[in-house]
C-alpha positions as CSV (number, residue, x, y, z in Angstrom):
1,X,-36.6,-3.4,-25.1
2,X,-35.2,-3.9,-28.6
3,X,-33.0,-6.8,-29.5
4,X,-29.4,-5.6,-29.5
5,X,-27.5,-5.4,-32.8
6,X,-24.4,-7.5,-33.2
7,X,-22.3,-4.3,-33.4
8,X,-23.6,-3.0,-30.1
9,X,-23.0,-6.5,-28.5
10,X,-19.5,-6.6,-29.9
11,X,-18.7,-3.1,-28.7
12,X,-20.1,-3.6,-25.2
13,X,-18.3,-6.9,-24.8
14,X,-15.0,-5.4,-26.0
15,X,-15.3,-2.4,-23.6
16,X,-16.2,-4.7,-20.7
17,X,-13.0,-6.8,-21.4
18,X,-10.8,-3.7,-21.7
19,X,-12.2,-2.2,-18.5
20,X,-11.8,-5.5,-16.6
21,X,-8.1,-5.7,-17.6
22,X,-7.6,-2.0,-16.6
23,X,-9.3,-2.6,-13.2
24,X,-7.1,-5.6,-12.5
25,X,-4.0,-3.7,-13.5
26,X,-5.0,-0.7,-11.3
27,X,-5.4,-3.1,-8.4
28,X,-2.1,-4.8,-8.9
29,X,-0.4,-1.4,-9.1
30,X,-2.1,-0.3,-5.9
31,X,-3.7,2.7,-7.6
32,X,-6.9,3.3,-5.7
33,X,-8.1,6.1,-8.1
34,X,-7.8,3.8,-11.1
35,X,-9.5,1.0,-9.2
36,X,-12.4,3.3,-8.4
37,X,-12.6,4.7,-11.9
38,X,-12.6,1.4,-13.6
39,X,-14.9,-0.2,-11.1
40,X,-17.5,2.5,-11.9
41,X,-16.9,2.0,-15.6
42,X,-17.3,-1.7,-15.4
43,X,-20.5,-1.5,-13.4
44,X,-21.9,1.1,-15.9
45,X,-21.0,-1.1,-18.8
46,X,-22.7,-4.1,-17.2
47,X,-25.8,-2.0,-16.6
48,X,-25.9,-0.8,-20.2
49,X,-25.5,-4.4,-21.4
50,X,-28.4,-5.5,-19.2
51,X,-30.5,-2.6,-20.4
52,X,-29.8,-3.6,-24.0
53,X,-30.4,-7.3,-23.3
54,X,-26.7,-8.2,-24.1
55,X,-25.7,-11.4,-22.5
56,X,-22.6,-10.9,-20.4
57,X,-22.5,-14.1,-18.5
58,X,-19.0,-15.4,-18.3
59,X,-17.6,-12.1,-19.7
60,X,-16.3,-10.9,-16.3
61,X,-14.5,-13.2,-14.0
62,X,-15.5,-13.1,-10.3
63,X,-12.5,-11.2,-8.9
64,X,-12.8,-8.0,-11.0
65,X,-16.6,-8.0,-10.5
66,X,-16.2,-8.5,-6.7
67,X,-13.6,-5.7,-6.7
68,X,-15.9,-3.3,-8.6
69,X,-18.9,-4.0,-6.4
70,X,-16.9,-3.7,-3.2
71,X,-15.2,-0.5,-4.4
72,X,-18.4,1.1,-5.4
73,X,-20.3,0.2,-2.3
74,X,-17.6,1.3,0.2
75,X,-17.0,4.7,-1.5
76,X,-20.6,5.8,-1.7
């Protein structure tokens, strides 16, 4: 695997943060479709970050990550 560029790292981290906030907002507004959509997006971004060796430790707080994982596993 190649070392990620600083631009790729910045974009992934920014998108992870944006998606995390949208996921939390969807949950607070009791919008299951948004929660599902942003859960899938968050997990996809984290997979992409891992694939590209982008460190995401501390980038996602426990609650949104738990929501995403629970939403994804119960809907499959």
